[in-house]
C-alpha beads as a LAMMPS data file, in Angstrom:
LAMMPS data file: protein, C-alpha beads

325 atoms
324 bonds

1 atom types
1 bond types

-500.0 500.0 xlo xhi
-500.0 500.0 ylo yhi
-500.0 500.0 zlo zhi

Masses

1 110.0

Atoms # bond

1 1 1 401.432 -104.809 275.004
2 1 1 400.270 -103.075 278.180
3 1 1 397.483 -100.625 278.968
4 1 1 398.409 -97.266 277.451
5 1 1 396.674 -93.929 276.938
6 1 1 397.154 -92.532 273.443
7 1 1 396.055 -89.189 272.027
8 1 1 395.275 -88.161 268.474
9 1 1 394.864 -84.532 267.471
10 1 1 393.416 -82.318 264.785
11 1 1 394.223 -78.690 264.100
12 1 1 394.042 -76.082 261.344
13 1 1 397.612 -75.947 260.097
14 1 1 398.847 -72.757 258.462
15 1 1 400.560 -73.043 255.088
16 1 1 404.332 -72.530 255.300
17 1 1 404.245 -71.391 258.939
18 1 1 406.222 -73.919 260.938
19 1 1 406.402 -71.733 264.012
20 1 1 402.650 -71.320 264.346
21 1 1 402.018 -74.999 263.649
22 1 1 404.579 -76.086 266.227
23 1 1 402.927 -73.748 268.736
24 1 1 399.612 -75.564 268.148
25 1 1 401.381 -78.916 268.532
26 1 1 402.801 -77.674 271.843
27 1 1 399.418 -76.520 273.135
28 1 1 397.545 -79.654 272.105
29 1 1 400.294 -81.878 273.477
30 1 1 399.858 -80.132 276.808
31 1 1 396.103 -80.774 276.718
32 1 1 396.652 -84.440 275.934
33 1 1 399.279 -84.853 278.644
34 1 1 396.846 -83.300 281.101
35 1 1 394.418 -86.124 280.254
36 1 1 397.042 -88.784 280.922
37 1 1 398.220 -89.450 277.363
38 1 1 401.649 -91.047 276.988
39 1 1 401.771 -90.656 273.189
40 1 1 400.344 -87.698 271.238
41 1 1 400.024 -88.005 267.445
42 1 1 399.470 -85.303 264.827
43 1 1 398.634 -85.377 261.133
44 1 1 400.689 -85.842 257.998
45 1 1 402.872 -82.874 257.084
46 1 1 401.479 -80.867 259.991
47 1 1 404.671 -78.899 260.721
48 1 1 405.017 -77.039 257.380
49 1 1 401.446 -77.721 256.228
50 1 1 400.828 -80.216 253.463
51 1 1 398.452 -79.506 250.591
52 1 1 400.125 -76.208 249.641
53 1 1 403.213 -78.219 248.630
54 1 1 401.479 -79.399 245.425
55 1 1 402.797 -76.768 242.962
56 1 1 406.289 -76.287 244.440
57 1 1 409.363 -76.804 242.306
58 1 1 412.114 -79.110 243.524
59 1 1 414.150 -76.107 244.647
60 1 1 411.196 -74.651 246.549
61 1 1 410.478 -77.998 248.196
62 1 1 414.114 -78.314 249.263
63 1 1 413.753 -74.957 251.008
64 1 1 410.825 -76.347 253.016
65 1 1 412.515 -79.679 253.798
66 1 1 414.736 -80.385 256.812
67 1 1 417.252 -82.965 257.874
68 1 1 416.009 -85.649 260.258
69 1 1 416.887 -85.837 263.074
70 1 1 419.282 -82.881 262.902
71 1 1 416.847 -80.170 261.845
72 1 1 415.178 -77.318 263.734
73 1 1 411.665 -78.778 263.717
74 1 1 412.800 -82.056 265.253
75 1 1 414.665 -80.045 267.897
76 1 1 411.466 -78.136 268.680
77 1 1 409.475 -81.385 268.867
78 1 1 412.046 -82.760 271.277
79 1 1 411.617 -79.677 273.466
80 1 1 407.826 -80.134 273.413
81 1 1 408.146 -83.806 274.367
82 1 1 410.549 -82.924 277.166
83 1 1 408.305 -80.127 278.438
84 1 1 405.215 -82.348 278.651
85 1 1 407.010 -85.648 279.351
86 1 1 405.266 -87.534 276.547
87 1 1 406.070 -89.059 273.166
88 1 1 405.151 -86.757 270.253
89 1 1 404.624 -87.767 266.607
90 1 1 404.352 -85.242 263.769
91 1 1 404.870 -84.904 260.020
92 1 1 407.294 -82.848 257.934
93 1 1 409.252 -82.932 254.667
94 1 1 412.668 -84.534 255.036
95 1 1 415.752 -84.035 252.876
96 1 1 418.722 -86.379 253.012
97 1 1 422.402 -85.792 252.245
98 1 1 421.785 -86.569 248.562
99 1 1 418.897 -84.053 248.413
100 1 1 416.264 -86.751 248.100
101 1 1 412.946 -85.613 249.545
102 1 1 410.502 -87.618 251.665
103 1 1 407.127 -87.229 253.305
104 1 1 408.347 -88.093 256.787
105 1 1 406.679 -88.844 260.131
106 1 1 408.895 -88.271 263.153
107 1 1 408.643 -89.714 266.669
108 1 1 410.428 -88.109 269.611
109 1 1 410.308 -88.600 273.368
110 1 1 411.388 -86.709 276.483
111 1 1 414.922 -88.037 275.972
112 1 1 415.109 -87.066 272.307
113 1 1 414.653 -88.448 268.810
114 1 1 413.318 -92.015 268.493
115 1 1 412.525 -92.884 264.865
116 1 1 411.085 -91.793 261.537
117 1 1 408.877 -93.303 258.840
118 1 1 408.925 -92.299 255.182
119 1 1 405.641 -92.482 253.293
120 1 1 405.555 -95.452 250.924
121 1 1 403.137 -93.867 248.421
122 1 1 403.834 -90.110 248.175
123 1 1 402.021 -88.122 245.533
124 1 1 401.313 -84.551 246.622
125 1 1 404.452 -83.370 244.806
126 1 1 406.330 -85.265 242.051
127 1 1 409.711 -84.498 243.634
128 1 1 409.019 -86.664 246.693
129 1 1 410.685 -90.073 246.818
130 1 1 408.888 -93.132 248.229
131 1 1 410.025 -94.780 251.423
132 1 1 411.534 -98.223 251.020
133 1 1 410.247 -100.140 254.027
134 1 1 408.001 -100.578 257.038
135 1 1 408.883 -99.504 260.557
136 1 1 407.720 -101.270 263.723
137 1 1 409.362 -100.293 267.008
138 1 1 409.179 -101.148 270.686
139 1 1 407.843 -98.106 272.514
140 1 1 406.620 -97.814 276.107
141 1 1 405.967 -101.544 276.319
142 1 1 404.013 -101.685 273.049
143 1 1 404.757 -102.600 269.414
144 1 1 404.172 -99.468 267.328
145 1 1 403.878 -99.202 263.534
146 1 1 403.397 -96.291 261.142
147 1 1 401.650 -95.762 257.800
148 1 1 400.920 -92.358 256.244
149 1 1 397.570 -91.563 254.598
150 1 1 397.447 -93.328 251.183
151 1 1 399.640 -96.120 252.559
152 1 1 396.606 -97.257 254.539
153 1 1 394.398 -97.518 251.455
154 1 1 396.391 -100.579 250.365
155 1 1 395.410 -103.486 252.617
156 1 1 398.813 -105.085 251.999
157 1 1 400.609 -102.289 253.871
158 1 1 398.506 -102.604 257.010
159 1 1 398.733 -106.398 256.851
160 1 1 402.530 -106.292 256.528
161 1 1 402.855 -103.847 259.423
162 1 1 400.692 -106.110 261.584
163 1 1 402.705 -109.177 260.526
164 1 1 405.863 -107.390 261.650
165 1 1 404.344 -107.301 265.100
166 1 1 402.569 -103.951 265.311
167 1 1 399.836 -103.785 267.944
168 1 1 399.109 -100.086 267.401
169 1 1 399.417 -98.445 263.976
170 1 1 399.574 -94.660 263.789
171 1 1 397.871 -93.436 260.616
172 1 1 398.453 -89.689 260.083
173 1 1 396.345 -88.336 257.226
174 1 1 395.369 -85.294 255.187
175 1 1 392.111 -86.469 253.691
176 1 1 388.319 -86.207 253.230
177 1 1 386.156 -83.501 251.647
178 1 1 388.110 -83.718 248.389
179 1 1 386.966 -83.784 244.743
180 1 1 385.651 -87.244 243.903
181 1 1 383.575 -89.131 241.367
182 1 1 381.994 -91.154 244.191
183 1 1 378.309 -90.398 244.890
184 1 1 377.813 -87.881 247.678
185 1 1 381.475 -86.980 248.000
186 1 1 383.260 -83.763 247.091
187 1 1 384.476 -80.528 248.616
188 1 1 382.933 -78.382 251.363
189 1 1 382.080 -74.723 250.801
190 1 1 384.606 -72.562 252.641
191 1 1 381.787 -70.282 253.809
192 1 1 380.397 -73.131 255.914
193 1 1 383.750 -73.274 257.707
194 1 1 383.890 -69.501 258.165
195 1 1 380.359 -69.522 259.637
196 1 1 380.912 -72.534 261.895
197 1 1 380.381 -70.591 265.132
198 1 1 377.230 -68.828 263.940
199 1 1 375.687 -71.838 262.181
200 1 1 377.525 -75.121 262.928
201 1 1 374.853 -77.585 261.794
202 1 1 375.436 -77.496 257.994
203 1 1 379.176 -77.892 258.443
204 1 1 378.778 -80.758 260.897
205 1 1 376.428 -82.500 258.461
206 1 1 379.063 -82.214 255.717
207 1 1 381.872 -83.455 257.948
208 1 1 379.938 -86.448 259.233
209 1 1 378.301 -87.344 255.910
210 1 1 379.711 -89.098 252.813
211 1 1 382.285 -86.348 252.223
212 1 1 383.932 -87.096 255.548
213 1 1 383.198 -89.622 258.259
214 1 1 380.916 -91.895 256.225
215 1 1 383.695 -92.355 253.662
216 1 1 386.233 -93.171 256.378
217 1 1 383.852 -95.730 257.837
218 1 1 383.831 -97.605 254.503
219 1 1 387.419 -98.774 254.995
220 1 1 389.218 -97.525 258.102
221 1 1 387.485 -99.888 260.580
222 1 1 388.249 -102.779 258.224
223 1 1 391.994 -102.114 258.462
224 1 1 391.854 -102.411 262.243
225 1 1 389.440 -105.379 262.241
226 1 1 391.074 -107.543 259.577
227 1 1 394.491 -107.269 261.251
228 1 1 393.505 -107.166 264.928
229 1 1 395.296 -103.876 265.661
230 1 1 394.537 -100.471 267.105
231 1 1 394.374 -97.747 264.444
232 1 1 395.141 -94.155 265.458
233 1 1 393.792 -91.710 262.841
234 1 1 394.770 -88.030 262.746
235 1 1 393.743 -85.390 260.209
236 1 1 393.721 -81.584 259.845
237 1 1 390.594 -79.518 260.363
238 1 1 389.620 -76.287 258.647
239 1 1 391.014 -74.459 255.650
240 1 1 393.945 -76.273 254.063
241 1 1 395.342 -74.472 251.000
242 1 1 392.366 -75.020 248.694
243 1 1 389.892 -77.241 250.550
244 1 1 388.231 -77.595 253.942
245 1 1 389.307 -80.633 255.965
246 1 1 387.007 -82.216 258.583
247 1 1 389.341 -83.345 261.373
248 1 1 387.550 -86.466 262.702
249 1 1 390.538 -87.542 264.841
250 1 1 389.734 -91.017 266.165
251 1 1 391.100 -94.259 267.580
252 1 1 389.676 -97.615 266.521
253 1 1 390.109 -100.858 268.417
254 1 1 391.002 -104.315 267.016
255 1 1 387.280 -105.038 266.569
256 1 1 387.001 -102.054 264.208
257 1 1 384.993 -100.071 266.759
258 1 1 385.624 -96.385 267.407
259 1 1 386.663 -96.023 271.043
260 1 1 387.195 -92.263 270.984
261 1 1 386.749 -89.557 268.359
262 1 1 386.537 -85.798 267.982
263 1 1 383.353 -84.095 266.869
264 1 1 384.840 -80.632 267.273
265 1 1 384.606 -78.094 264.464
266 1 1 388.100 -76.884 265.278
267 1 1 391.357 -77.763 266.970
268 1 1 390.990 -80.694 269.351
269 1 1 392.689 -83.713 270.903
270 1 1 391.092 -86.938 272.119
271 1 1 392.588 -89.587 274.392
272 1 1 391.781 -93.301 274.471
273 1 1 392.808 -96.196 276.671
274 1 1 394.269 -99.045 274.600
275 1 1 394.343 -102.450 276.291
276 1 1 395.998 -105.726 275.233
277 1 1 392.983 -107.974 275.790
278 1 1 391.201 -106.817 272.629
279 1 1 394.165 -107.779 270.472
280 1 1 394.282 -111.358 271.721
281 1 1 390.493 -111.681 271.342
282 1 1 390.266 -110.113 267.882
283 1 1 389.230 -111.918 264.716
284 1 1 392.082 -110.241 262.851
285 1 1 394.712 -112.016 264.900
286 1 1 393.069 -115.332 264.003
287 1 1 393.023 -114.333 260.340
288 1 1 396.767 -113.676 260.409
289 1 1 397.357 -117.246 261.531
290 1 1 394.936 -118.669 258.931
291 1 1 396.784 -117.254 255.911
292 1 1 397.991 -119.585 253.131
293 1 1 401.024 -117.836 251.588
294 1 1 401.504 -120.586 249.009
295 1 1 398.391 -119.271 247.252
296 1 1 399.459 -115.624 247.134
297 1 1 402.092 -115.600 244.412
298 1 1 400.157 -113.083 242.330
299 1 1 400.446 -110.564 245.155
300 1 1 404.214 -110.307 244.811
301 1 1 404.572 -110.355 241.036
302 1 1 406.546 -107.280 239.894
303 1 1 404.492 -104.446 238.436
304 1 1 404.827 -100.758 237.663
305 1 1 403.551 -98.938 240.755
306 1 1 401.386 -95.860 240.099
307 1 1 400.013 -93.899 243.071
308 1 1 397.032 -91.896 241.854
309 1 1 394.627 -90.535 244.470
310 1 1 390.954 -90.182 243.670
311 1 1 391.025 -86.404 243.737
312 1 1 393.621 -86.455 240.948
313 1 1 391.233 -88.158 238.543
314 1 1 390.228 -85.013 236.710
315 1 1 390.078 -85.571 232.971
316 1 1 392.211 -84.014 230.275
317 1 1 390.990 -83.408 226.723
318 1 1 392.112 -86.867 225.673
319 1 1 390.206 -88.412 228.622
320 1 1 393.289 -89.703 230.397
321 1 1 393.637 -89.146 234.155
322 1 1 395.863 -86.193 235.055
323 1 1 397.217 -85.054 238.424
324 1 1 395.357 -82.163 240.014
325 1 1 397.366 -79.063 240.831

Bonds

1 1 1 2
2 1 2 3
3 1 3 4
4 1 4 5
5 1 5 6
6 1 6 7
7 1 7 8
8 1 8 9
9 1 9 10
10 1 10 11
11 1 11 12
12 1 12 13
13 1 13 14
14 1 14 15
15 1 15 16
16 1 16 17
17 1 17 18
18 1 18 19
19 1 19 20
20 1 20 21
21 1 21 22
22 1 22 23
23 1 23 24
24 1 24 25
25 1 25 26
26 1 26 27
27 1 27 28
28 1 28 29
29 1 29 30
30 1 30 31
31 1 31 32
32 1 32 33
33 1 33 34
34 1 34 35
35 1 35 36
36 1 36 37
37 1 37 38
38 1 38 39
39 1 39 40
40 1 40 41
41 1 41 42
42 1 42 43
43 1 43 44
44 1 44 45
45 1 45 46
46 1 46 47
47 1 47 48
48 1 48 49
49 1 49 50
50 1 50 51
51 1 51 52
52 1 52 53
53 1 53 54
54 1 54 55
55 1 55 56
56 1 56 57
57 1 57 58
58 1 58 59
59 1 59 60
60 1 60 61
61 1 61 62
62 1 62 63
63 1 63 64
64 1 64 65
65 1 65 66
66 1 66 67
67 1 67 68
68 1 68 69
69 1 69 70
70 1 70 71
71 1 71 72
72 1 72 73
73 1 73 74
74 1 74 75
75 1 75 76
76 1 76 77
77 1 77 78
78 1 78 79
79 1 79 80
80 1 80 81
81 1 81 82
82 1 82 83
83 1 83 84
84 1 84 85
85 1 85 86
86 1 86 87
87 1 87 88
88 1 88 89
89 1 89 90
90 1 90 91
91 1 91 92
92 1 92 93
93 1 93 94
94 1 94 95
95 1 95 96
96 1 96 97
97 1 97 98
98 1 98 99
99 1 99 100
100 1 100 101
101 1 101 102
102 1 102 103
103 1 103 104
104 1 104 105
105 1 105 106
106 1 106 107
107 1 107 108
108 1 108 109
109 1 109 110
110 1 110 111
111 1 111 112
112 1 112 113
113 1 113 114
114 1 114 115
115 1 115 116
116 1 116 117
117 1 117 118
118 1 118 119
119 1 119 120
120 1 120 121
121 1 121 122
122 1 122 123
123 1 123 124
124 1 124 125
125 1 125 126
126 1 126 127
127 1 127 128
128 1 128 129
129 1 129 130
130 1 130 131
131 1 131 132
132 1 132 133
133 1 133 134
134 1 134 135
135 1 135 136
136 1 136 137
137 1 137 138
138 1 138 139
139 1 139 140
140 1 140 141
141 1 141 142
142 1 142 143
143 1 143 144
144 1 144 145
145 1 145 146
146 1 146 147
147 1 147 148
148 1 148 149
149 1 149 150
150 1 150 151
151 1 151 152
152 1 152 153
153 1 153 154
154 1 154 155
155 1 155 156
156 1 156 157
157 1 157 158
158 1 158 159
159 1 159 160
160 1 160 161
161 1 161 162
162 1 162 163
163 1 163 164
164 1 164 165
165 1 165 166
166 1 166 167
167 1 167 168
168 1 168 169
169 1 169 170
170 1 170 171
171 1 171 172
172 1 172 173
173 1 173 174
174 1 174 175
175 1 175 176
176 1 176 177
177 1 177 178
178 1 178 179
179 1 179 180
180 1 180 181
181 1 181 182
182 1 182 183
183 1 183 184
184 1 184 185
185 1 185 186
186 1 186 187
187 1 187 188
188 1 188 189
189 1 189 190
190 1 190 191
191 1 191 192
192 1 192 193
193 1 193 194
194 1 194 195
195 1 195 196
196 1 196 197
197 1 197 198
198 1 198 199
199 1 199 200
200 1 200 201
201 1 201 202
202 1 202 203
203 1 203 204
204 1 204 205
205 1 205 206
206 1 206 207
207 1 207 208
208 1 208 209
209 1 209 210
210 1 210 211
211 1 211 212
212 1 212 213
213 1 213 214
214 1 214 215
215 1 215 216
216 1 216 217
217 1 217 218
218 1 218 219
219 1 219 220
220 1 220 221
221 1 221 222
222 1 222 223
223 1 223 224
224 1 224 225
225 1 225 226
226 1 226 227
227 1 227 228
228 1 228 229
229 1 229 230
230 1 230 231
231 1 231 232
232 1 232 233
233 1 233 234
234 1 234 235
235 1 235 236
236 1 236 237
237 1 237 238
238 1 238 239
239 1 239 240
240 1 240 241
241 1 241 242
242 1 242 243
243 1 243 244
244 1 244 245
245 1 245 246
246 1 246 247
247 1 247 248
248 1 248 249
249 1 249 250
250 1 250 251
251 1 251 252
252 1 252 253
253 1 253 254
254 1 254 255
255 1 255 256
256 1 256 257
257 1 257 258
258 1 258 259
259 1 259 260
260 1 260 261
261 1 261 262
262 1 262 263
263 1 263 264
264 1 264 265
265 1 265 266
266 1 266 267
267 1 267 268
268 1 268 269
269 1 269 270
270 1 270 271
271 1 271 272
272 1 272 273
273 1 273 274
274 1 274 275
275 1 275 276
276 1 276 277
277 1 277 278
278 1 278 279
279 1 279 280
280 1 280 281
281 1 281 282
282 1 282 283
283 1 283 284
284 1 284 285
285 1 285 286
286 1 286 287
287 1 287 288
288 1 288 289
289 1 289 290
290 1 290 291
291 1 291 292
292 1 292 293
293 1 293 294
294 1 294 295
295 1 295 296
296 1 296 297
297 1 297 298
298 1 298 299
299 1 299 300
300 1 300 301
301 1 301 302
302 1 302 303
303 1 303 304
304 1 304 305
305 1 305 306
306 1 306 307
307 1 307 308
308 1 308 309
309 1 309 310
310 1 310 311
311 1 311 312
312 1 312 313
313 1 313 314
314 1 314 315
315 1 315 316
316 1 316 317
317 1 317 318
318 1 318 319
319 1 319 320
320 1 320 321
321 1 321 322
322 1 322 323
323 1 323 324
324 1 324 325
């Protein structure tokens, strides 16, 4: 790894408005490039919007989805990367030749398409298929990995990505301020968002409290610390289909410390300098070498995999968990 400046962004995506969302990606990429960023990352599903996909039928979802890399949104991302001479990462819904659908994160550079990652644990719509592997690439002199939102809640996924050589893991999300049984968590009143300019304090308290940042700080620093990697977190801000999202774009170092983060109550991009020395000095890199795989057989025993996010744990009449929306 070498010294590299990386940007992570937050913006209020518009449901089913790829053009407007790509315009925001263009503008924020320009801001990041102006601050010396070489890579600019955006949140999960940011091109079409994400949460509004919940109730769509398979046919409707296919209408939203695009081929990767030969779709119009990837072409627009390539133009943005070429215009600003940076690497750009953004999320969309991918369809393949067999009409399988994926929650996909795309990386492009000034010279064109580079790679994609398909979310391992999709759940926002039952017609999405899970990705079947990790992806670690060489990019600008660094080892780069990808995990999307819920993927990062399973320590095994971050550990595997680090073991495959990742030094920086990009973690695009759509999260926080969601229904939850956890104390202090839950949704944010939309009126607080609408009044953010007139009275920002209540909204900031919600975003930085247990509904938002305090919840992230329970686990996100641990993923960086226990694996000795940089974690680049992106997330939408503002109204997102049926809930308010808090942004909180941030980059954490291999010690689990936040090196840069956004406190903006709106669209923003922050840039951090990532250096190789912290990786070699980190506890996480020592932990990787201290593992005893002969003891871990239980970890790889076959099981039925069920991805059920916390906000889906509303109860039906027979008290069994049921998906929300």
